[in-house]
C-alpha positions as CSV (number, residue, x, y, z in Angstrom):
1,M,21.2,-37.9,-10.4
2,Q,24.4,-35.9,-9.8
3,F,26.3,-37.8,-12.5
4,I,24.0,-36.7,-15.2
5,A,24.1,-33.1,-14.0
6,R,27.8,-33.0,-14.4
7,Q,27.7,-34.1,-18.0
8,K,28.2,-31.6,-20.8
9,A,25.4,-31.1,-23.3
10,G,25.5,-33.7,-26.1
11,A,27.4,-36.3,-24.1
12,H,26.8,-40.0,-24.7
13,I,26.3,-41.9,-21.5
14,A,26.7,-45.7,-21.5
15,V,25.9,-48.0,-18.6
16,A,26.5,-51.7,-18.2
17,Q,23.0,-52.4,-16.9
18,M,20.2,-50.2,-15.6
19,D,19.2,-52.2,-12.6
20,C,22.4,-51.0,-10.9
21,I,21.3,-47.4,-11.0
22,V,17.5,-47.4,-11.0
23,S,15.1,-48.7,-8.4
24,S,11.7,-48.4,-10.2
25,W,10.2,-47.4,-13.5
26,R,9.6,-43.9,-12.2
27,H,13.2,-43.6,-11.3
28,L,14.2,-44.8,-14.8
29,R,11.8,-42.3,-16.4
30,D,13.3,-39.5,-14.2
31,I,16.8,-40.4,-15.2
32,V,15.9,-40.5,-18.9
33,M,14.1,-37.1,-18.6
34,Q,17.3,-35.6,-17.0
35,V,19.4,-37.1,-19.8
36,Q,17.1,-35.7,-22.4
37,N,17.0,-32.2,-20.7
38,R,20.8,-32.1,-20.9
39,N,20.6,-33.1,-24.6
40,C,22.6,-36.2,-23.9
41,T,22.0,-39.8,-25.0
42,L,21.7,-42.9,-22.7
43,V,22.5,-46.4,-23.8
44,S,22.5,-49.6,-21.7
45,L,24.7,-52.4,-22.9
46,K,22.6,-55.1,-21.3
47,E,19.2,-53.7,-22.2
48,P,19.3,-52.6,-25.8
49,W,15.8,-51.2,-25.7
50,I,17.1,-48.4,-23.4
51,N,18.7,-46.3,-26.1
52,T,17.6,-42.7,-26.2
53,S,19.6,-42.0,-29.3
54,A,17.2,-44.2,-31.3
55,G,13.5,-43.3,-31.7
56,R,12.3,-46.8,-30.7
57,G,14.2,-46.6,-27.4
58,T,12.4,-43.3,-26.5
59,L,9.1,-44.7,-27.7
60,M,9.6,-47.9,-25.5
61,L,10.3,-45.7,-22.5
62,E,7.2,-43.6,-23.1
63,V,5.1,-46.8,-23.4
64,L,6.5,-48.1,-20.2
65,G,5.8,-44.8,-18.5
66,G,2.2,-45.0,-19.6
67,L,2.0,-48.6,-18.3
68,E,3.4,-47.4,-14.9
69,E,0.7,-44.7,-14.7
70,L,-2.0,-47.3,-15.5
71,E,-0.6,-49.7,-12.9
72,K,-0.7,-47.0,-10.3
73,R,-4.3,-46.3,-11.0
74,F,-5.1,-50.1,-10.7
75,I,-3.3,-50.3,-7.4
76,H,-5.2,-47.2,-6.1
77,Q,-8.5,-48.7,-7.2
78,R,-7.8,-52.0,-5.5
79,M,-6.7,-50.3,-2.3
80,S,-9.7,-48.0,-2.3
81,S,-12.2,-50.9,-2.9
82,G,-10.5,-52.9,-0.2
83,R,-10.8,-50.0,2.3
84,H,-14.5,-49.5,1.5
85,K,-15.1,-53.3,1.9
86,A,-13.4,-53.3,5.2
87,M,-15.2,-50.2,6.5
88,S,-18.6,-51.7,5.4
89,A,-17.6,-54.9,7.4
90,G,-17.2,-52.7,10.5
91,C,-13.4,-52.2,10.5
92,R,-12.3,-48.9,11.9
93,M,-9.5,-47.2,9.9
94,G,-6.7,-45.2,11.5
95,R,-4.8,-45.3,14.7
96,P,-6.5,-46.9,17.7
97,S,-7.7,-44.6,20.4
98,K,-5.7,-44.2,23.6
99,L,-8.9,-43.9,25.7
100,T,-11.8,-46.2,25.9
101,Q,-15.4,-45.0,25.6
102,Q,-15.8,-45.2,29.4
103,Q,-12.6,-43.2,29.9
104,F,-13.9,-40.6,27.4
105,E,-17.1,-40.3,29.3
106,A,-15.1,-39.9,32.6
107,V,-13.0,-37.2,31.0
108,A,-16.1,-35.3,29.9
109,E,-17.6,-35.7,33.4
110,A,-14.4,-34.5,35.1
111,R,-14.2,-31.4,32.9
112,A,-17.9,-30.7,33.7
113,K,-17.0,-30.8,37.4
114,G,-14.4,-28.1,36.8
115,R,-11.1,-30.0,36.7
116,T,-8.4,-28.5,34.5
117,L,-7.3,-30.0,31.2
118,R,-3.8,-30.5,32.7
119,E,-5.1,-32.5,35.6
120,I,-7.2,-34.7,33.4
121,A,-4.4,-35.3,30.9
122,Q,-2.0,-36.3,33.7
123,E,-4.5,-38.7,35.1
124,Y,-4.9,-40.6,31.8
125,N,-1.3,-40.1,30.7
126,V,-2.2,-38.3,27.5
127,S,-1.5,-34.8,26.1
128,I,-3.5,-31.7,27.0
129,S,-4.3,-31.2,23.3
130,M,-5.8,-34.7,23.1
131,I,-8.1,-34.0,26.0
132,S,-9.1,-30.7,24.4
133,R,-9.8,-32.4,21.0
134,L,-11.9,-35.1,22.7
135,L,-13.9,-32.5,24.6
136,K,-14.7,-30.7,21.4
137,K,-16.6,-33.8,20.3
138,V,-18.9,-33.7,23.4
139,P,-22.2,-32.1,22.6
140,R,-22.7,-29.0,24.7
141,K,-25.8,-28.6,26.9
142,S,-27.7,-25.3,26.5
């Protein structure tokens, strides 16, 4: 936050309410860290628990930071288990393929007949690099 960077060391910063300047707990924590790094104090008039000049205000912010980290871990675990559940149910993750399996086989056959990557790419309206990546997946005959 540029405002905090312009403050002199030891300044007292008072805000009417924090939700006007912060968008998340992480953002609040970052602002408080910047304030502390400049040896300033931060006080919110509407939220008295945000008072870095008092020990309990700093403690409260540390506790909230810990809760934020815990919540992030819970969200990650829920998303991960949901992804595993969907994949075990047969869902395919990621972007859908531009070419069907039949088109993929036709691309491999066209390349085996000697057609250039550019010709094949133009025929299927895809990039040359995509055709090249697809052909790397084709098992080579010895």
